[in-house]
Backbone as CSV, one residue per row, in Angstrom:
resi,resn,N_x,N_y,N_z,CA_x,CA_y,CA_z,C_x,C_y,C_z
1,MET,48.046,36.375,-57.978,49.355,36.504,-58.102,50.680,35.834,-58.154
2,LYS,51.122,35.922,-59.775,51.924,34.749,-59.948,53.570,35.919,-60.342
3,LEU,54.757,35.604,-59.970,55.672,35.918,-60.361,56.190,35.598,-61.468
4,ARG,56.621,36.508,-62.061,57.233,36.635,-63.476,58.563,37.973,-63.227
5,ARG,59.409,37.376,-62.361,60.135,38.124,-62.032,61.725,37.722,-63.270
6,THR,61.232,36.847,-63.467,62.769,36.422,-64.374,62.400,36.140,-66.169
7,MET,62.408,35.958,-67.172,62.178,35.577,-67.943,63.645,34.598,-69.163
8,LEU,64.103,33.848,-69.192,65.297,33.467,-69.268,65.545,33.129,-70.656
9,TYR,65.616,33.640,-71.602,66.137,33.589,-73.094,66.750,31.982,-73.192
10,VAL,66.239,30.880,-74.305,66.997,29.776,-74.410,66.964,29.969,-75.679
11,PRO,67.384,29.614,-76.269,67.655,29.372,-77.570,67.080,28.055,-78.288
12,GLY,66.466,27.914,-79.150,65.064,26.587,-79.418,66.364,25.914,-79.801
13,ASN,67.669,25.731,-80.699,68.441,24.777,-81.286,69.060,24.599,-80.520
14,ASN,69.783,24.985,-79.282,70.627,24.516,-78.230,69.876,23.273,-77.356
15,PRO,69.987,21.794,-77.806,69.835,20.840,-77.086,69.656,20.768,-75.879
16,ASN,71.648,21.655,-75.264,71.925,21.180,-73.711,70.893,22.217,-73.043
17,MET,70.844,23.716,-73.437,69.980,24.393,-72.301,68.891,24.274,-72.368
18,VAL,68.404,23.687,-73.438,66.689,23.511,-73.730,66.398,22.459,-72.238
19,LYS,67.476,21.240,-72.408,67.466,20.261,-71.049,67.263,20.937,-69.780
20,ASP,68.333,21.506,-69.585,68.347,22.037,-68.084,68.194,23.204,-68.042
21,ALA,67.168,23.785,-69.108,66.422,25.547,-68.552,66.189,25.889,-67.374
22,HIS,65.203,24.942,-66.813,64.671,25.187,-65.733,65.636,25.309,-63.979
23,ILE,67.073,24.866,-64.342,67.928,24.842,-62.970,68.121,25.452,-62.748
24,TYR,68.121,26.990,-63.464,68.489,28.168,-63.216,67.094,28.843,-61.834
25,ARG,66.551,28.038,-62.052,65.209,28.700,-61.037,64.495,30.174,-61.770
26,SER,64.923,30.401,-63.178,63.837,31.228,-63.680,62.711,31.353,-63.510
27,ASP,61.767,32.588,-62.953,60.066,32.150,-62.957,59.676,31.594,-64.069
28,SER,60.188,32.160,-65.238,59.837,31.424,-66.702,61.032,31.701,-67.584
29,VAL,60.524,30.773,-68.338,62.161,30.309,-69.255,61.375,30.154,-70.980
30,MET,61.566,31.200,-71.350,61.185,31.401,-73.216,62.115,30.964,-73.998
31,PHE,61.773,29.574,-74.687,62.301,29.183,-75.937,62.380,29.830,-77.317
32,ASP,63.000,30.220,-77.455,63.398,31.004,-78.724,63.231,30.360,-80.046
33,LEU,62.215,30.484,-80.579,61.938,29.766,-82.226,62.793,31.247,-83.318
34,GLU,62.835,32.557,-82.382,62.896,33.515,-83.858,63.896,33.788,-83.968
35,ASP,64.803,35.074,-83.436,65.536,35.963,-83.605,67.219,34.912,-83.466
36,SER,67.285,34.317,-82.393,68.190,33.331,-82.044,68.565,32.035,-83.027
37,VAL,67.332,31.659,-83.558,67.366,30.542,-84.580,68.154,31.247,-86.246
38,SER,68.581,30.418,-87.049,68.936,30.966,-88.128,67.836,29.921,-88.966
39,VAL,67.539,30.636,-90.449,66.819,30.384,-91.006,66.984,28.742,-91.221
40,ASN,68.172,28.539,-91.642,68.248,27.081,-92.109,67.686,25.986,-91.040
41,GLU,68.008,26.603,-89.713,67.662,25.691,-88.368,65.998,25.926,-88.051
42,LYS,65.271,26.693,-88.553,63.906,26.823,-88.096,63.133,25.360,-87.580
43,ASP,63.337,24.500,-88.530,62.757,23.004,-88.327,62.910,22.491,-87.071
44,SER,63.873,22.524,-87.107,64.608,21.297,-86.240,64.729,21.825,-85.103
45,ALA,64.664,23.193,-84.909,64.192,24.182,-83.656,63.168,23.763,-82.926
46,ARG,61.875,23.757,-83.744,60.656,23.153,-83.836,60.279,22.343,-83.059
47,PHE,61.080,21.677,-84.025,60.574,19.606,-83.704,61.492,19.354,-81.749
48,LEU,62.411,20.318,-81.850,63.091,19.815,-80.710,62.613,20.431,-79.286
49,ILE,61.977,22.013,-79.668,61.496,22.402,-78.592,60.313,21.589,-78.181
50,PHE,59.250,21.304,-79.409,57.955,20.147,-79.379,58.724,19.375,-78.476
51,GLN,59.691,18.559,-79.014,59.763,17.015,-78.176,59.699,17.521,-76.694
52,ALA,60.626,18.176,-76.315,61.230,18.863,-74.752,60.039,19.291,-74.188
53,LEU,59.056,20.102,-74.506,57.626,20.156,-74.186,56.881,18.899,-73.747
54,ARG,57.393,17.675,-74.461,56.099,17.041,-74.346,56.817,15.891,-73.173
55,CYS,58.350,15.727,-72.999,58.986,14.648,-72.208,59.794,15.383,-71.119
56,ILE,60.431,16.732,-70.970,60.691,17.426,-69.739,59.563,17.784,-69.058
57,ASP,60.232,17.235,-67.587,59.701,18.219,-66.572,60.393,19.359,-65.743
58,TYR,59.528,20.580,-66.769,60.058,21.669,-66.442,59.889,22.194,-64.675
59,GLU,59.462,21.096,-63.707,58.693,21.417,-62.537,57.860,22.874,-62.366
60,ASN,58.427,23.812,-61.467,57.301,24.856,-61.266,57.462,25.924,-62.361
61,THR,58.621,25.751,-63.462,59.014,27.143,-63.942,57.588,26.991,-65.272
62,GLU,57.572,28.147,-65.677,56.474,28.388,-66.800,57.164,28.939,-67.477
63,THR,57.104,27.968,-68.916,57.048,27.351,-70.031,57.000,28.333,-71.115
64,VAL,57.467,29.383,-72.077,57.193,30.628,-72.677,57.842,29.232,-74.159
65,VAL,56.698,29.842,-75.082,57.884,30.156,-76.202,57.705,31.166,-77.347
66,ARG,58.928,31.520,-77.846,58.586,32.718,-78.845,58.577,32.224,-80.369
67,ILE,57.394,32.309,-80.670,57.207,31.297,-82.109,57.958,32.651,-83.036
68,ASN,57.936,32.460,-84.373,57.729,33.651,-85.494,56.830,33.919,-86.112
69,GLY,56.976,35.325,-86.388,55.555,36.261,-86.742,54.859,35.417,-87.854
70,LEU,53.292,35.758,-87.692,52.867,35.214,-88.728,52.789,35.211,-90.330
71,ASN,53.823,36.934,-90.060,54.291,37.073,-91.400,55.281,36.533,-91.864
72,THR,55.795,35.895,-91.496,56.908,34.526,-92.036,55.951,33.717,-92.714
73,PRO,57.445,32.766,-92.229,57.109,31.719,-93.779,56.777,30.470,-91.931
74,PHE,57.369,30.482,-91.411,57.328,29.561,-90.100,56.499,29.835,-89.199
75,GLY,55.493,31.211,-88.818,54.892,31.362,-87.954,53.771,30.655,-87.884
76,ALA,52.605,30.260,-88.837,51.976,29.505,-88.754,52.322,28.109,-88.274
77,ASP,53.347,27.524,-88.856,53.975,25.729,-88.024,54.213,25.979,-86.571
78,ASP,54.837,26.828,-86.560,55.229,27.192,-85.229,53.877,27.178,-84.339
79,VAL,53.095,28.198,-84.372,51.562,28.090,-84.006,50.933,26.461,-83.600
80,GLU,50.687,25.850,-84.804,50.427,24.197,-85.198,51.078,23.394,-84.126
81,ALA,52.510,23.752,-84.069,53.476,21.981,-83.152,53.571,22.551,-81.848
82,MET,53.756,24.158,-81.687,53.780,24.517,-80.144,52.263,24.625,-79.384
83,VAL,51.517,24.470,-79.899,49.703,24.308,-78.813,49.920,23.435,-78.587
84,ARG,50.181,22.201,-79.912,49.812,20.446,-79.199,51.321,20.224,-78.391
85,ALA,52.096,21.117,-78.555,52.912,20.242,-77.226,52.840,21.180,-75.914
86,ARG,51.778,22.260,-75.776,51.324,22.980,-74.587,52.325,23.394,-73.939
87,PRO,52.809,24.560,-74.744,53.337,25.272,-73.288,52.700,26.262,-72.633
88,HIS,52.774,26.729,-71.232,51.824,28.034,-70.619,51.894,28.802,-71.173
89,VAL,52.704,29.607,-72.293,52.346,30.468,-72.808,53.148,30.659,-74.404
90,ILE,52.598,31.311,-75.267,53.107,31.909,-76.440,53.297,33.171,-76.270
91,ARG,54.814,33.724,-76.734,55.185,34.844,-76.921,55.223,35.415,-78.265
92,LEU,54.178,36.449,-78.652,54.528,36.993,-80.190,55.739,37.916,-80.260
93,PRO,56.320,37.379,-81.343,57.745,38.781,-81.600,56.939,40.192,-82.187
94,LYS,57.569,41.259,-81.750,56.963,42.650,-82.935,55.748,42.812,-83.043
95,THR,55.107,42.728,-81.935,53.720,43.187,-82.304,53.512,44.446,-82.370
96,GLU,52.783,45.238,-83.224,52.440,46.392,-83.543,50.962,46.835,-83.357
97,THR,50.101,45.695,-83.640,48.448,46.130,-83.343,48.121,45.254,-82.994
98,ALA,46.625,44.987,-82.473,45.539,44.269,-81.901,45.662,43.284,-82.450
99,GLU,45.398,43.560,-83.916,44.932,42.516,-84.630,46.085,41.670,-84.748
100,ASP,47.425,41.855,-84.780,48.385,40.331,-84.537,48.389,39.985,-83.928
101,ILE,47.963,40.286,-82.221,47.280,39.123,-81.688,46.013,39.138,-82.018
102,ARG,44.884,39.354,-82.589,44.046,38.430,-82.791,43.991,37.271,-83.916
103,GLN,44.839,37.535,-84.453,44.861,36.480,-85.911,45.682,35.303,-84.920
104,VAL,46.860,35.421,-84.085,47.568,34.545,-83.768,46.486,33.524,-82.727
105,ASP,45.563,34.349,-81.821,44.749,34.262,-81.189,43.556,33.016,-82.024
106,SER,43.103,33.510,-82.870,42.229,32.788,-83.518,42.898,31.310,-84.218
107,LEU,44.181,31.682,-85.000,45.193,30.216,-85.148,45.411,29.607,-84.015
108,ILE,45.356,29.609,-82.493,45.870,28.700,-81.804,44.354,28.379,-81.005
109,SER,43.289,29.022,-81.519,41.873,28.232,-81.358,41.522,26.998,-81.959
110,LYS,42.004,27.349,-83.133,41.938,26.393,-84.595,42.246,25.483,-83.832
111,VAL,43.856,25.468,-83.457,45.182,24.545,-83.438,44.245,23.481,-81.795
112,GLU,43.628,24.355,-80.936,43.244,23.736,-79.604,41.968,22.441,-80.039
113,LYS,41.038,23.218,-80.992,40.117,22.445,-81.748,40.384,21.357,-81.721
114,LYS,41.268,20.838,-83.065,41.306,20.061,-83.746,42.197,18.720,-82.721
115,ALA,42.944,19.473,-81.591,43.382,19.179,-80.769,43.191,18.205,-79.772
116,GLY,41.918,18.928,-79.686,41.282,18.320,-77.904,41.927,19.043,-76.826
117,ILE,41.992,20.203,-77.086,42.781,21.061,-75.763,41.675,21.965,-75.362
118,GLU,40.620,22.339,-74.348,40.476,23.157,-73.846,40.998,24.266,-74.422
119,GLU,40.012,25.082,-75.045,39.960,26.399,-75.776,40.525,27.713,-74.974
120,GLY,41.427,27.968,-74.866,41.962,29.010,-73.893,42.738,28.748,-73.190
121,SER,43.448,27.591,-73.262,44.707,26.699,-71.980,45.700,27.489,-72.586
122,ILE,46.351,27.740,-73.556,47.156,28.245,-74.164,47.199,29.922,-73.984
123,LYS,48.156,30.702,-73.060,47.959,31.920,-72.984,49.148,32.424,-73.885
124,LEU,48.942,33.698,-74.184,49.668,34.485,-74.775,50.532,35.369,-74.084
125,PHE,51.790,36.189,-74.673,52.645,37.425,-74.215,52.920,38.217,-75.220
126,ALA,52.067,39.803,-75.815,53.114,40.399,-76.728,54.241,40.484,-76.408
127,ALA,55.261,40.676,-77.235,56.228,41.756,-77.310,56.430,42.867,-77.992
128,ILE,56.200,43.934,-77.592,56.238,45.449,-78.372,57.772,45.838,-78.741
129,GLU,58.427,46.227,-80.261,59.584,46.525,-80.239,60.007,47.542,-81.256
130,ASN,58.880,48.076,-81.517,58.910,49.093,-82.372,58.047,50.758,-81.885
131,ALA,58.371,51.198,-82.857,57.416,52.861,-82.395,55.862,52.536,-82.477
132,ARG,55.207,51.706,-83.674,54.055,51.220,-83.577,53.397,50.694,-82.874
133,GLY,53.897,49.551,-82.258,53.788,49.020,-81.318,53.494,49.648,-80.101
134,VAL,54.509,51.010,-79.354,54.217,51.598,-78.428,53.304,52.477,-78.446
135,VAL,52.846,52.914,-79.827,51.703,53.364,-79.436,50.481,53.097,-80.060
136,ASN,50.568,52.208,-80.403,49.304,51.262,-79.847,49.153,49.918,-78.890
137,ALA,50.069,50.400,-77.847,50.307,49.824,-76.716,48.611,49.393,-75.724
138,TYR,47.952,49.973,-75.685,46.355,50.198,-75.144,45.802,49.252,-75.474
139,GLN,46.141,48.856,-77.303,44.539,48.351,-77.873,45.058,46.973,-77.933
140,ILE,46.470,46.843,-77.986,47.160,45.768,-77.911,47.059,45.021,-76.418
141,ALA,47.055,45.644,-75.793,46.986,45.306,-74.121,44.959,44.598,-74.219
142,LEU,44.225,45.100,-74.343,43.165,44.745,-74.691,42.353,43.402,-75.884
143,SER,43.160,43.393,-76.479,43.352,42.498,-77.683,42.571,41.156,-77.716
144,SER,42.733,40.392,-76.433,42.439,39.351,-76.286,42.238,38.412,-74.950
145,PRO,41.420,37.681,-74.994,41.774,37.291,-73.355,42.389,36.050,-72.720
146,ARG,43.166,35.764,-73.910,44.701,34.683,-73.636,45.489,35.317,-73.044
147,LEU,45.936,37.089,-73.211,46.935,37.820,-73.051,47.065,38.059,-71.692
148,VAL,48.254,37.331,-71.283,48.528,37.918,-69.531,49.738,38.585,-69.288
149,GLY,49.983,39.238,-70.270,51.190,40.192,-70.426,51.838,40.668,-71.833
150,ILE,53.085,42.140,-71.408,53.913,42.619,-72.606,55.214,42.366,-72.344
151,ALA,56.100,42.145,-72.853,57.436,42.680,-72.919,58.120,43.363,-73.694
152,PHE,58.577,44.441,-73.097,59.064,45.687,-74.223,60.417,44.507,-74.740
153,GLY,60.664,44.881,-75.956,62.249,44.254,-76.941,62.554,45.538,-76.858
154,ALA,63.752,45.907,-76.517,64.686,47.388,-76.791,65.423,47.643,-78.045
155,GLU,66.146,46.485,-78.312,67.413,46.557,-79.206,66.789,46.424,-80.772
156,ASP,65.378,46.451,-80.758,65.024,46.187,-82.394,63.850,47.687,-82.721
157,PHE,63.913,48.543,-80.701,62.760,49.818,-80.865,63.738,50.692,-81.251
158,VAL,64.915,50.527,-80.483,66.059,51.721,-80.162,66.294,51.804,-82.355
159,THR,66.500,50.539,-82.624,67.076,50.782,-84.299,65.872,51.135,-85.259
160,ASN,64.818,50.792,-84.641,63.416,51.428,-85.660,63.553,53.111,-84.862
161,LEU,64.181,53.550,-83.900,64.399,55.293,-83.777,65.546,55.575,-84.057
162,ASN,66.163,54.874,-84.981,67.659,55.437,-85.502,67.986,56.236,-84.291
163,THR,68.195,55.330,-83.226,69.359,55.895,-82.045,69.771,54.047,-81.533
164,GLN,71.041,54.491,-80.670,70.832,53.652,-79.644,71.085,53.575,-78.074
165,ARG,71.318,52.158,-77.492,70.880,52.061,-76.249,72.067,53.105,-75.443
166,SER,71.542,53.807,-74.534,72.717,54.206,-73.599,72.669,53.308,-72.035
167,LYS,73.802,53.641,-70.997,73.859,53.103,-69.856,72.398,54.124,-68.933
168,GLU,72.243,55.042,-69.611,71.207,55.564,-68.417,69.992,55.494,-68.793
169,GLY,70.110,55.020,-70.032,67.942,54.303,-70.928,67.267,55.289,-71.038
170,LEU,67.771,56.946,-70.973,66.674,58.214,-71.717,66.392,57.809,-72.665
171,GLU,66.577,56.878,-73.701,65.746,56.357,-75.031,64.837,55.682,-75.184
172,LEU,64.881,55.042,-73.735,63.051,54.000,-73.551,62.374,54.343,-72.138
173,PHE,62.702,55.221,-71.785,62.054,55.669,-70.842,60.248,56.029,-71.272
174,THR,59.781,56.435,-72.709,58.807,57.141,-72.547,57.929,55.396,-73.313
175,ALA,59.333,54.519,-74.019,58.110,53.422,-74.668,58.086,52.710,-72.824
176,ARG,59.187,52.708,-71.851,58.471,51.483,-70.972,57.423,52.551,-70.175
177,GLN,57.115,53.526,-70.343,56.217,54.571,-69.249,54.798,53.436,-69.693
178,GLU,54.731,53.833,-71.532,53.258,53.783,-72.489,53.044,51.603,-72.122
179,ILE,54.192,50.989,-72.575,53.746,50.141,-72.290,53.566,49.260,-70.628
180,LEU,54.182,50.144,-69.266,53.530,49.591,-68.503,52.336,50.290,-67.636
181,MET,51.670,51.496,-68.230,50.594,52.286,-68.434,49.769,50.930,-69.120
182,ALA,49.486,50.643,-70.099,49.218,49.851,-70.924,48.900,48.266,-70.382
183,SER,49.670,47.924,-69.730,49.510,46.567,-68.974,48.906,46.633,-67.718
184,ARG,48.944,48.048,-66.988,48.540,47.854,-65.559,46.964,47.858,-66.115
185,ALA,46.695,48.823,-66.927,45.047,49.787,-67.295,44.365,48.177,-67.685
186,ALA,44.960,47.336,-68.265,44.543,46.026,-68.984,44.344,45.162,-67.549
187,GLY,45.527,44.671,-66.710,45.437,43.952,-65.601,46.374,43.265,-66.249
188,LEU,47.451,43.461,-67.047,48.418,41.985,-67.116,49.739,42.472,-66.619
189,HIS,50.961,41.617,-66.803,52.010,41.802,-66.350,52.889,42.448,-67.382
190,ALA,54.383,43.269,-66.719,54.833,44.417,-68.122,56.398,43.545,-67.739
191,ILE,56.937,43.189,-68.496,57.923,42.342,-68.460,59.080,43.350,-69.050
192,ASP,60.383,43.867,-68.487,60.872,44.625,-69.262,61.854,44.220,-70.177
193,THR,62.801,45.046,-71.170,63.849,44.578,-71.939,65.231,44.045,-71.369
194,VAL,65.553,42.915,-72.478,67.733,42.275,-72.118,67.977,43.144,-71.836
195,PHE,68.896,42.917,-70.711,70.588,43.661,-70.546,71.594,43.014,-71.618
196,ALA,71.832,43.477,-72.127,72.723,42.811,-73.412,74.487,42.742,-72.654
197,ASP,75.181,43.952,-72.217,76.036,43.214,-71.033,76.317,42.469,-70.226
198,VAL,76.232,41.170,-70.222,76.338,40.223,-69.135,77.622,39.937,-68.393
199,ASN,78.563,41.187,-68.494,79.699,41.046,-68.045,79.600,42.118,-67.183
200,ASP,78.463,43.093,-67.388,78.139,44.468,-66.572,77.580,44.391,-65.647
201,ASP,77.653,43.542,-64.442,76.679,43.456,-63.673,76.218,44.729,-62.372
202,GLU,76.961,45.636,-62.658,76.645,47.165,-61.750,76.003,47.299,-62.040
203,GLY,75.819,47.926,-64.033,74.752,48.170,-65.026,73.781,47.390,-65.127
204,PHE,73.841,46.645,-64.883,72.463,45.640,-65.175,71.830,45.567,-63.683
205,ARG,72.318,45.931,-62.360,71.810,45.984,-61.361,70.925,47.525,-60.762
206,ARG,71.207,48.743,-61.650,71.216,49.448,-62.034,70.105,49.586,-62.616
207,GLU,69.446,48.625,-63.931,68.667,48.816,-64.578,67.483,48.068,-63.577
208,VAL,67.737,46.582,-63.128,66.814,45.960,-62.754,66.218,46.820,-61.307
209,GLU,67.175,47.658,-60.625,66.444,48.904,-59.426,65.838,49.845,-60.353
210,LEU,65.851,50.183,-61.343,65.240,51.344,-61.971,64.318,51.001,-62.904
211,ILE,63.873,49.435,-63.376,62.474,49.021,-63.704,61.600,48.471,-62.602
212,LYS,62.620,48.308,-61.584,61.397,47.674,-60.781,60.787,48.921,-59.844
213,SER,61.863,50.389,-59.294,60.833,51.158,-59.536,59.980,52.000,-59.692
214,MET,59.995,51.529,-61.468,59.053,52.023,-62.560,57.471,51.045,-62.175
215,GLY,57.818,50.106,-61.687,56.498,48.968,-61.950,56.317,48.157,-62.663
216,PHE,57.866,47.816,-63.620,57.630,46.353,-64.195,57.743,45.486,-63.025
217,ASP,56.801,44.096,-63.358,56.813,43.054,-62.934,57.712,42.496,-62.964
218,GLY,58.754,42.407,-63.897,60.158,41.636,-63.940,61.253,41.738,-65.003
219,LYS,61.936,41.210,-65.896,62.813,41.279,-66.459,63.017,39.915,-67.115
220,SER,63.015,40.242,-68.790,63.737,39.148,-69.646,65.273,38.997,-69.609
221,VAL,66.290,37.768,-69.648,67.519,37.775,-68.752,67.847,36.807,-70.133
222,ILE,68.935,36.828,-70.863,69.548,35.844,-71.417,71.010,35.519,-70.882
223,ASN,71.398,35.674,-69.731,72.597,34.584,-69.125,71.782,34.375,-67.581
224,PRO,72.056,32.924,-67.187,71.639,32.361,-66.731,71.661,33.257,-64.591
225,ARG,73.496,33.768,-64.885,73.548,34.328,-63.635,72.682,35.840,-63.496
226,GLN,71.933,36.156,-64.477,71.476,37.699,-64.361,70.504,37.341,-63.350
227,VAL,69.927,35.663,-63.638,68.675,35.256,-62.841,68.716,35.619,-61.080
228,SER,70.100,35.172,-60.431,69.365,35.942,-58.846,69.941,37.366,-58.455
229,ILE,70.747,38.122,-59.589,70.935,39.160,-59.243,69.085,39.916,-59.420
230,VAL,67.955,39.898,-60.215,66.702,40.070,-60.331,66.038,39.747,-58.836
231,HIS,66.147,38.376,-58.802,65.401,37.884,-57.337,65.763,38.592,-56.494
232,GLU,66.988,38.828,-55.877,67.307,39.361,-55.111,66.798,41.055,-54.904
233,ILE,66.803,41.534,-55.903,66.093,43.006,-56.111,64.728,43.070,-55.928
234,TYR,64.018,41.962,-56.409,62.429,42.199,-56.214,62.470,41.592,-55.159
235,THR,62.906,40.503,-54.292,62.233,40.081,-53.074,62.682,40.951,-51.733
236,PRO,61.652,41.237,-51.080,60.872,41.930,-50.079,62.396,42.269,-49.011
237,THR,62.816,43.320,-48.898,63.826,42.792,-47.331,62.901,42.883,-46.110
238,PHE,63.778,42.337,-44.948,62.552,42.016,-43.668,62.570,43.149,-43.128
239,GLU,63.070,44.602,-43.599,62.418,45.547,-43.120,61.391,46.159,-44.100
240,GLN,61.131,45.496,-44.636,59.517,46.032,-45.885,59.341,45.542,-45.551
241,ILE,59.560,43.889,-45.284,58.290,42.943,-44.806,57.747,43.485,-42.855
242,HIS,58.776,43.615,-42.218,58.278,44.034,-40.595,57.395,45.477,-40.908
243,SER,57.851,46.416,-42.049,57.020,47.749,-42.038,55.117,47.122,-42.487
244,ALA,55.102,46.312,-43.142,53.669,45.778,-43.649,53.227,45.658,-43.123
245,ARG,53.755,44.286,-41.652,53.129,43.921,-40.960,52.318,44.870,-39.798
246,LYS,52.894,45.715,-39.537,52.589,47.082,-38.512,51.852,47.797,-39.451
247,ILE,51.876,48.015,-40.636,50.820,48.366,-41.016,49.398,47.828,-41.165
248,LEU,49.582,46.339,-41.829,48.287,45.441,-41.419,47.771,45.198,-40.354
249,ARG,48.774,45.375,-39.183,48.517,44.886,-37.751,47.467,46.223,-37.430
250,ALA,48.046,47.396,-37.594,47.240,48.374,-37.103,45.674,48.943,-37.833
251,ILE,45.930,48.584,-39.031,44.225,48.348,-39.862,43.717,47.542,-39.054
252,GLU,44.001,46.442,-39.199,43.083,45.382,-38.461,42.868,45.873,-37.079
253,LYS,43.755,46.583,-36.337,43.004,46.872,-35.021,42.607,48.016,-35.017
254,ALA,42.310,48.810,-35.830,41.692,50.021,-36.023,39.673,49.232,-36.433
255,GLU,40.313,48.558,-37.762,38.673,48.016,-38.007,38.296,47.483,-36.900
256,ARG,38.731,46.943,-35.817,38.196,45.955,-34.751,37.124,46.914,-34.052
257,GLU,38.292,47.801,-33.716,37.301,49.569,-33.034,36.925,50.201,-33.238
258,GLY,36.301,49.903,-35.173,35.358,50.668,-35.648,35.769,51.565,-36.332
259,SER,36.885,51.879,-36.107,37.603,52.943,-37.204,38.354,52.236,-38.398
260,GLY,38.265,52.998,-39.214,38.928,53.075,-40.638,40.030,53.531,-41.005
261,VAL,40.521,54.094,-39.677,41.948,54.849,-39.472,42.655,54.689,-38.810
262,ALA,44.062,54.138,-39.221,45.117,53.803,-38.416,46.676,54.737,-38.943
263,ALA,47.359,54.908,-37.682,48.886,55.124,-37.940,49.544,54.567,-37.318
264,VAL,50.744,54.738,-38.113,51.877,54.134,-37.856,53.290,54.750,-37.512
265,ASP,54.085,54.827,-36.923,55.024,55.769,-36.707,54.474,57.131,-36.996
266,GLY,53.199,57.600,-36.460,52.854,58.893,-37.630,52.538,59.336,-38.285
267,ARG,52.203,58.143,-39.691,51.928,58.145,-40.503,50.540,57.669,-40.566
268,MET,49.334,58.501,-40.861,48.185,58.164,-41.390,48.558,57.347,-42.633
269,ILE,47.650,55.725,-42.078,47.180,54.549,-43.305,45.866,54.571,-43.680
270,ASP,46.372,54.973,-45.329,45.368,54.749,-46.171,45.047,53.756,-47.227
271,LYS,43.799,53.474,-47.816,43.924,52.438,-49.098,45.256,51.424,-49.795
272,PRO,45.438,52.860,-50.525,46.765,52.713,-51.551,47.798,51.724,-50.216
273,ILE,48.052,52.389,-49.090,49.090,52.066,-48.430,49.044,50.487,-47.625
274,VAL,48.049,50.257,-47.665,47.210,48.710,-46.864,47.269,48.123,-48.042
275,GLU,47.151,48.129,-49.456,46.721,47.697,-50.595,48.727,47.211,-50.804
276,ARG,49.655,48.361,-50.966,51.307,47.665,-50.972,51.453,47.045,-50.085
277,ALA,50.996,47.392,-48.839,51.566,46.117,-47.587,51.161,44.890,-47.988
278,ARG,49.675,44.276,-48.551,49.649,43.302,-48.424,50.347,42.683,-49.830
279,ARG,50.773,43.256,-50.680,51.552,43.316,-52.170,52.547,42.912,-51.537
280,THR,53.466,43.622,-50.814,54.920,42.790,-50.332,55.029,41.840,-49.268
281,LEU,53.936,41.371,-48.572,54.084,39.968,-48.000,53.681,38.911,-49.040
282,GLU,52.970,39.136,-49.770,52.300,38.307,-50.595,53.366,37.743,-51.956
283,LEU,54.403,39.082,-52.336,55.736,38.970,-52.872,56.402,38.240,-52.779
284,ALA,56.775,38.194,-50.588,57.558,37.785,-49.941,57.434,35.950,-50.040
285,GLN,56.235,35.922,-49.721,55.631,34.676,-49.439,56.050,33.713,-50.631
286,LEU,55.605,34.282,-51.825,55.461,33.602,-53.100,57.129,33.228,-53.783
287,SER,58.033,34.034,-53.019,59.258,34.172,-52.786,60.318,33.261,-52.319
288,GLY,59.141,32.925,-51.470,59.720,31.607,-50.804,60.442,31.977,-49.310
289,ILE,59.884,33.471,-48.453,60.373,33.592,-47.220,59.184,33.380,-46.247
290,TYR,59.094,32.376,-45.544,58.644,32.111,-44.688,58.216,32.907,-43.567
291,LEU,56.489,33.863,-43.681,56.119,34.690,-42.874,55.931,34.602,-41.367
292,ASP,56.115,33.100,-41.021,55.622,32.801,-39.558,57.217,33.123,-38.967
293,GLU,58.474,33.042,-39.903,59.746,32.922,-38.692,59.863,34.181,-38.461
294,ILE,59.544,35.141,-39.367,59.883,36.450,-39.224,59.219,37.092,-37.970
295,GLU,57.886,36.114,-38.168,57.245,36.617,-36.788,57.527,36.290,-35.609
296,GLU,58.745,35.128,-35.543,58.717,35.019,-34.413,60.452,35.784,-33.956
297,GLU,60.874,36.035,-35.163,61.608,36.717,-34.528,61.590,38.867,-34.061
298,GLU,60.301,39.046,-34.554,59.996,40.413,-34.417,59.480,40.081,-32.867
299,SER,58.649,38.781,-32.553,58.577,38.601,-31.280,59.698,38.582,-29.929
300,ASP,60.688,37.662,-30.703,62.424,38.021,-29.764,62.804,39.396,-29.903
301,ALA,62.582,39.847,-30.783,63.063,41.206,-30.415,62.575,42.572,-29.429
302,GLN,61.394,42.159,-29.575,60.263,42.971,-28.447,60.849,42.084,-27.099
């Protein structure tokens, strides 16, 4: 299990933001060579990100680079430079078909071979941003062993649908479901779209709570102060951890006694509930919660 609760956008042409990208403690930082960089700055942004990845220690933060599509004059050069710079992940924008991913995968493999890099070490993320991509989401999810996740890009998506984003997000519901289902069926991470109004913390919080309840692993964010809100919502509460521990203790006791059935607080415990409890504790641990301290608190409470 890997945390991808937050993927922080960092414009590839902003040296100060590039240098300090990891200090905000997002799980991933995504250096953008695409939409946030003007045509006249594409080459300089590529050089900046290449040097940053080679020279800066981003500690435990996952590094992701959003390249330009291969159907642009910049995509192939982006792949050539970024594979040699060795980020953890390359993110392909505006993915519409499985073939889009296969083409990038093939080009990455060629550069890895030329550079003496272990083939397959650079992973891929697909960003789905229009109706065609949503319709093809499952084929995209199965397109490459490099693929570790799918991200949703809602701004281009609503434009493609001839509508606009609302606070309720009804226009995004079907696309979110399709992307989430495809990701889960293929064993990939699913990352939700950005929330553009950085001054609306309440609206942002509501949207994060929604996508967490749907099952998304995390959210792309465009402002560092959004990171802590996402992490707070995705971190299990004491009550959730306490409940998960009770469930696992009950099922372990039942198994020792030769039974596969247990009950907690009058509720029968079956396999899906046990799996969710284990995931809660794993998520808590990865989020930096020390479970042995909670165990001591539970003992003191008793």
